[in-house]
ZAMARGU-4260 file (C-alpha; in steps of 0.2 Angstrom, whole numbers, plus 5000, padded with zeros to 4 digits):
<rodrens>
0) 4870/4669/4800 | 4878/4686/4801 | 4867/4699/4804 | 4870/4711/4791 | 4881/4721/4784
5) 4897/4717/4773 | 4902/4699/4772 | 4916/4690/4764 | 4905/4682/4751 | 4899/4699/4746
10) 4915/4708/4743 | 4921/4691/4733 | 4906/4695/4723 | 4908/4713/4722 | 4927/4710/4716
15) 4920/4696/4704 | 4908/4709/4696 | 4923/4722/4695 | 4933/4708/4686 | 4920/4705/4673
20) 4915/4721/4669 | 4933/4726/4668 | 4939/4714/4656 | 4924/4713/4645 | 4926/4732/4640
25) 4937/4729/4627 | 4927/4717/4619 | 4913/4728/4620 | 4921/4742/4614 | 4932/4734/4604
30) 4947/4745/4611 | 4964/4745/4605 | 4972/4740/4620 | 4966/4725/4633 | 4962/4708/4630
35) 4948/4704/4620 | 4938/4691/4614 | 4941/4684/4594 | 4928/4680/4582 | 4929/4662/4575
40) 4927/4658/4555 | 4909/4656/4557 | 4905/4673/4566 | 4918/4685/4557 | 4919/4676/4539
45) 4936/4668/4531 | 4944/4654/4524 | 4941/4635/4528 | 4954/4621/4520 | 4955/4602/4524
50) 4975/4598/4518 | 4981/4580/4513 | 4998/4577/4518 | 5009/4567/4507 | 5020/4557/4521
55) 5027/4546/4506 | 5037/4562/4503 | 5044/4563/4520 | 5050/4544/4519 | 5061/4551/4502
60) 5067/4567/4513 | 5073/4555/4526 | 5084/4544/4513 | 5091/4560/4507 | 5095/4564/4525
65) 5102/4549/4527 | 5114/4549/4511 | 5119/4567/4514 | 5125/4560/4532 | 5134/4547/4523
70) 5144/4559/4512 | 5148/4571/4526 | 5155/4558/4536 | 5165/4548/4525 | 5172/4565/4517
75) 5176/4573/4534 | 5186/4556/4539 | 5194/4555/4523 | 5185/4537/4519 | 5184/4533/4501
80) 5166/4526/4493 | 5161/4525/4476 | 5144/4526/4466 | 5134/4533/4482 | 5116/4533/4474
85) 5098/4536/4480 | 5086/4522/4475 | 5068/4523/4475 | 5069/4521/4496 | 5088/4517/4499
90) 5105/4522/4497 | 5119/4512/4490 | 5138/4513/4488 | 5152/4503/4488 | 5166/4506/4501
95) 5184/4506/4494 | 5192/4505/4510 | 5190/4488/4518 | 5199/4495/4534 | 5186/4508/4537
100) 5171/4496/4537 | 5173/4493/4556 | 5172/4514/4559 | 5157/4516/4545 | 5147/4502/4552
105) 5148/4510/4570 | 5143/4527/4563 | 5127/4518/4553 | 5123/4510/4569 | 5121/4527/4578
110) 5107/4532/4566 | 5090/4525/4572 | 5078/4515/4563 | 5090/4508/4548 | 5091/4491/4542
115) 5109/4488/4532 | 5112/4476/4519 | 5130/4471/4515 | 5137/4462/4502 | 5155/4461/4503
120) 5159/4480/4504 | 5143/4485/4494 | 5130/4494/4505 | 5112/4496/4504 | 5103/4506/4518
125) 5084/4506/4521 | 5072/4512/4535 | 5063/4498/4545 | 5044/4497/4544 | 5043/4504/4561
130) 5054/4518/4557 | 5044/4524/4540 | 5030/4524/4550 | 5038/4535/4564 | 5042/4546/4550
135) 5025/4548/4543 | 5017/4551/4560 | 5031/4565/4563 | 5028/4573/4546 | 5009/4576/4549
140) 5012/4582/4568 | 5027/4593/4561 | 5016/4600/4546 | 5002/4605/4560 | 5016/4614/4569
145) 5024/4620/4555 | 5009/4630/4547 | 5003/4636/4564 | 5018/4645/4566 | 5018/4651/4549
150) 5001/4658/4551 | 5006/4666/4566 | 5021/4676/4558 | 5010/4680/4545 | 4999/4688/4556
155) 4983/4682/4556 | 4972/4682/4573 | 4968/4664/4579 | 4971/4652/4567 | 4965/4635/4570
160) 4976/4621/4563 | 4972/4606/4570 | 4974/4586/4563 | 4960/4576/4557 | 4959/4559/4554
165) 4976/4548/4549 | 4984/4561/4537 | 4974/4577/4535 | 4975/4593/4542 | 4961/4606/4545
170) 4964/4626/4544 | 4953/4639/4549 | 4958/4658/4544 | 4947/4670/4552 | 4947/4687/4546
175) 4953/4682/4526 | 4941/4694/4517 | 4951/4699/4501 | 4955/4687/4486 | 4974/4692/4489
180) 4975/4688/4507 | 4969/4670/4503 | 4980/4668/4489 | 4995/4674/4500 | 4990/4663/4512
185) 4987/4646/4503 | 5004/4648/4495 | 5012/4652/4513 | 5003/4637/4519 | 5008/4625/4504
190) 5026/4631/4502 | 5037/4617/4506 | 5052/4630/4510 | 5066/4616/4509 | 5080/4623/4508
195) 5097/4613/4501 | 5114/4619/4497 | 5120/4607/4482 | 5136/4605/4473 | 5134/4609/4451
200) 5143/4594/4442 | 5152/4605/4434 | 5159/4591/4421 | 5141/4590/4416 | 5134/4607/4418
205) 5136/4612/4400 | 5123/4597/4394 | 5109/4603/4406 | 5097/4607/4391 | 5102/4589/4380
210) 5103/4579/4396 | 5088/4567/4401 | 5083/4566/4419 | 5085/4545/4418 | 5103/4549/4412
215) 5108/4562/4425 | 5100/4549/4438 | 5114/4536/4431 | 5127/4549/4435 | 5120/4553/4453
220) 5114/4568/4447 | 5096/4578/4447 | 5091/4592/4433 | 5082/4608/4441 | 5075/4623/4433
225) 5080/4640/4436 | 5068/4651/4448 | 5068/4667/4438 | 5070/4657/4421 | 5061/4643/4418
230) 5070/4637/4403 | 5086/4638/4411 | 5091/4621/4420 | 5105/4617/4430 | 5114/4600/4434
235) 5116/4596/4452 | 5122/4582/4462 | 5108/4574/4467 | 5115/4572/4487 | 5114/4590/4495
240) 5126/4597/4503 | 5115/4600/4520 | 5099/4606/4519 | 5086/4617/4530 | 5085/4607/4545
245) 5102/4616/4549 | 5095/4634/4548 | 5093/4643/4562 | 5087/4661/4555 | 5080/4669/4539
250) 5078/4689/4537 | 5074/4700/4523 | 5086/4711/4518 | 5092/4720/4503 | 5106/4719/4491
255) 5118/4732/4484 | 5106/4734/4470 | 5093/4738/4485 | 5084/4722/4480 | 5075/4712/4491
260) 5086/4696/4498 | 5086/4683/4510 | 5099/4681/4523 | 5099/4665/4532 | 5110/4659/4546
265) 5115/4639/4550 | 5119/4630/4565 | 5135/4625/4572 | 5134/4607/4562 | 5127/4615/4546
270) 5143/4631/4548 | 5155/4618/4549 | 5149/4608/4534 | 5147/4622/4524 | 5164/4630/4528
275) 5173/4613/4523 | 5164/4611/4507 | 5167/4630/4501 | 5186/4626/4506 | 5187/4612/4495
280) 5179/4617/4481 | 5185/4635/4477 | 5182/4639/4459 | 5166/4628/4457 | 5147/4633/4457
285) 5138/4631/4472 | 5119/4630/4469 | 5106/4638/4481 | 5090/4628/4479 | 5073/4632/4487
290) 5059/4619/4483 | 5067/4611/4469 | 5071/4629/4460 | 5089/4635/4458 | 5089/4654/4464
295) 5107/4656/4463 | 5124/4647/4457 | 5137/4658/4461 | 5157/4651/4460 | 5164/4648/4477
300) 5180/4663/4477 | 5185/4656/4494 | 5181/4647/4509 | 5165/4654/4517 | 5164/4653/4536
305) 5152/4659/4549 | 5138/4649/4542 | 5127/4662/4533 | 5122/4665/4516 | 5109/4673/4504
310) 5095/4670/4492 | 5092/4681/4479 | 5079/4678/4465 | 5069/4694/4460 | 5056/4694/4474
315) 5046/4706/4479 | 5046/4714/4497 | 5031/4701/4502 | 5038/4687/4493 | 5055/4689/4501
320) 5045/4690/4518 | 5033/4676/4517 | 5048/4665/4511 | 5058/4672/4526 | 5044/4666/4537
325) 5041/4648/4529 | 5061/4647/4532 | 5061/4652/4549 | 5047/4642/4554 | 5053/4626/4548
330) 5051/4616/4530 | 5039/4604/4529 | 5045/4586/4529 | 5029/4580/4518 | 5020/4593/4505
335) 5004/4596/4508 | 4989/4595/4494 | 4972/4605/4496 | 4959/4593/4497 | 4944/4604/4501
340) 4942/4623/4503 | 4926/4635/4507 | 4926/4654/4509 | 4916/4661/4523 | 4907/4678/4519
345) 4907/4690/4533 | 4889/4694/4531 | 4884/4676/4533 | 4896/4678/4549 | 4885/4693/4555
350) 4868/4684/4550 | 4875/4673/4563 | 4878/4685/4576 | 4862/4693/4573 | 4854/4677/4576
355) 4862/4671/4590 | 4861/4689/4598 | 4841/4689/4597 | 4842/4671/4604 | 4853/4676/4618
360) 4844/4694/4622 | 4826/4686/4621 | 4831/4670/4633 | 4840/4682/4645 | 4824/4694/4644
365) 4812/4680/4646 | 4820/4673/4661 | 4823/4690/4670 | 4804/4693/4668 | 4801/4676/4675
370) 4810/4676/4689 | 4805/4692/4695 | 4786/4687/4693 | 4788/4671/4702 | 4802/4676/4717
375) 4798/4693/4718 | 4814/4703/4725 | 4822/4685/4727 | 4821/4685/4708 | 4830/4702/4706
380) 4843/4697/4716 | 4845/4680/4705 | 4846/4692/4689 | 4860/4702/4698 | 4870/4684/4700
385) 4864/4680/4680 | 4871/4698/4672 | 4886/4695/4685 | 4888/4677/4676 | 4888/4683/4657
390) 4902/4696/4662 | 4911/4684/4671 | 4911/4670/4657 | 4915/4685/4643 | 4930/4691/4655
395) 4939/4674/4656 | 4935/4670/4638 | 4946/4688/4634 | 4958/4684/4646 | 4964/4668/4639
400) 4961/4676/4620 | 4948/4662/4617 | 4938/4663/4600 | 4921/4663/4600 | 4912/4654/4587
405) 4893/4649/4584 | 4893/4634/4595 | 4900/4644/4608 | 4887/4656/4608 | 4875/4643/4609
410) 4885/4638/4626 | 4883/4656/4630 | 4864/4655/4628 | 4862/4639/4638 | 4872/4646/4651
415) 4859/4658/4654 | 4846/4646/4659 | 4859/4634/4669 | 4865/4651/4678 | 4849/4654/4685
420) 4846/4635/4688 | 4854/4636/4705 | 4845/4650/4711 | 4829/4642/4708 | 4833/4626/4716
425) 4839/4637/4733 | 4823/4648/4730 | 4811/4631/4730 | 4822/4625/4746 | 4820/4642/4756
430) 4801/4642/4751 | 4799/4624/4758 | 4808/4628/4774 | 4795/4643/4776 | 4782/4632/4773
435) 4787/4622/4788 | 4788/4637/4799 | 4806/4641/4800 | 4812/4659/4802 | 4818/4670/4790
440) 4837/4668/4795 | 4835/4650/4796 | 4828/4645/4781 | 4839/4655/4771 | 4855/4649/4779
445) 4846/4632/4778 | 4840/4634/4761 | 4858/4635/4753 | 4864/4621/4762 | 4850/4608/4758
450) 4852/4613/4739 | 4871/4613/4738 | 4872/4594/4734 | 4858/4596/4720 | 4867/4609/4712
455) 4885/4603/4716 | 4879/4584/4708 | 4871/4594/4692 | 4886/4606/4688 | 4900/4593/4691
460) 4890/4581/4680 | 4888/4593/4667 | 4906/4599/4669 | 4913/4582/4667 | 4903/4582/4650
465) 4910/4599/4643 | 4928/4591/4648 | 4926/4577/4637 | 4917/4587/4622 | 4934/4598/4624
470) 4946/4583/4623 | 4939/4574/4609 | 4928/4585/4600 | 4935/4597/4585 | 4935/4617/4584
475) 4916/4621/4586 | 4913/4609/4598 | 4927/4615/4609 | 4920/4631/4608 | 4905/4625/4614
480) 4913/4615/4627 | 4925/4630/4634 | 4909/4643/4637 | 4900/4628/4644 | 4913/4625/4658
485) 4916/4645/4662 | 4900/4647/4662 | 4896/4633/4674 | 4910/4636/4685 | 4905/4656/4685
490) 4888/4652/4689 | 4893/4643/4705 | 4902/4657/4711 | 4889/4669/4708 | 4872/4659/4713
495) 4880/4650/4726 | 4893/4663/4734 | 4886/4679/4727 | 4867/4678/4730 | 4871/4670/4748
500) 4881/4685/4752 | 4867/4698/4745 | 4854/4690/4757 | 4866/4691/4772 | 4868/4709/4769
505) 4852/4712/4767 | 4844/4700/4782 | 4840/4715/4793 | 4827/4723/4779 | 4819/4706/4777
510) 4817/4700/4794 | 4811/4720/4798 | 4798/4720/4784 | 4792/4702/4783 | 4784/4704/4768
515) 4788/4687/4763 | 4777/4689/4745 | 4785/4704/4742 | 4805/4696/4744 | 4801/4677/4740
520) 4784/4678/4731 | 4776/4666/4743 | 4764/4669/4758 | 4770/4660/4774 | 4758/4647/4781
525) 4759/4644/4799 | 4769/4653/4812
</rodrens>
């Protein structure tokens, strides 16, 4: 064992303390710069929502997409078809040019999950059962990612969006304080943001108010209301020209009247479809539809290239911004419905913080006092490691932008006890060696060696349990598991490495004083 002075263990321990204190300060001081720990919903208040996903709507969207693909292929390749319609969960049409049957079949074969039923040249396309399940599963996972992206762009700190059960989504929004913010967040989450460019049925446009929806379906049409005037209706071709899946960007802009509008851009495929359609339909109307409402239906004056367009609808700046966020983050393949909502007031969160801090401080003080009384100066060394451990836990959580929840606070409180447990084992092993007559240097060195296996066994098994909790637990349980895991790893650094380095540094003083009751709280027996 080194005879006093600096050693690598002490240097590493010192650097760990600097790391812990340095990265914890922004959290304690709440400075504008620096990584900080965010408080969870249960600590700072906010909004809790449980959403259900209408997966059956994703099937209908998929069917519409297939119909659009068929229409684009036949138009682009001059293949003549008739009576292209969407019926329930199928697409039906009649091929009028038998020579194109082989080419059309090859195109359909490239689309995964289709079952094509043919009666002569009459086609009926449906999705296989496996594909339906796949579409539903994808719709739920896509809804989770889309909602998370929207909330991130909305500017909320640390929103928690996670799948729960088979078809539900849990959303936690810390920091939502006002009813206005809550309403905006709910609308942004629920907005389908389904953009479609649809052709106006020019022959029946003047019958929008008198035509029934059933009659419109017979013509392959759909009747949608105007976004600005609900009494105004539009007769549109049911199969869209293209949809938001081909959209690449959406930004807020201003028109000539300085009114907010949304400028959007399409990908290469969308730009080609858009350009080809506008070239063939000069003089007709093109409807821009967002979430089943017509925002505008301008006359096509000329071919529109470049794959860009504009949505105007009397938006406020905030509305335009939220719609642009929803469009950029992607449309929800399946609508979501609110199943449960709870608002957590910040006062409740503050009560939780106060109670947790009382538990943490009281537990910490009791442990510190016990260690000093029972182990003397060795207890003070253990307490230094304990304080360093707390700072390191907070620093690592801040570094990774972790969210601190009430269970996480419980994990930190428990970490206080676990962090000192390793030093208790080490000190007891050192005491045993003193009772056997070992020298101070040998007792310290072998005390650490003998305690190592017990410390590793206890910490590794607890760490495994924490990993399992994180892997299979929900948000609050994950918070508990994170703080526990960080605390365990930090305690092994501070207790095993840090205190050992301190003893190595102080060894000459300990040997010179030979005051074992002062240093270790024990009277040496024997020689």
